[in-house]
C-alpha positions, 0 to 999 in steps of 0.5 A, a space after each residue: 500500500 502506498 503511503 499516499 493511499 494510506 494517508 488518504 484512507 486514514 483521513 477519510 476513515 476519520 471523516 467517516 467516523 466524525 460525520 457518519 458515526 462509522 466505526 473503523 470496521 464499518 468504514 473498511 467493509 464499505 465499498 467505494 460506491 457505498 462510501 461515495 453515495 453516503 458522502 454525497 447524501 451527507 453533503 446534500 447532493 441534488 442527485 440523491 434519490 431515496 429508496 421507498 419502503 417497499 424496495 427497501 424491504 425487498 432488498 433486505 429480504 434478498 440480502 439478510 446479512 
């Protein structure tokens, strides 16, 4: 792992912990797309669409873990 990547990843982990309340294991388990989506929603991005309750229930049933 390059030093630049490690430094940036650590900084982003700190931001995720501070702004999102994520613990380190939650940050490291998240995919880059998941982290980007959450950060976009946190900053109030206009392109963020919600998920309706029915769609969320289907996803949770399909992926219970």
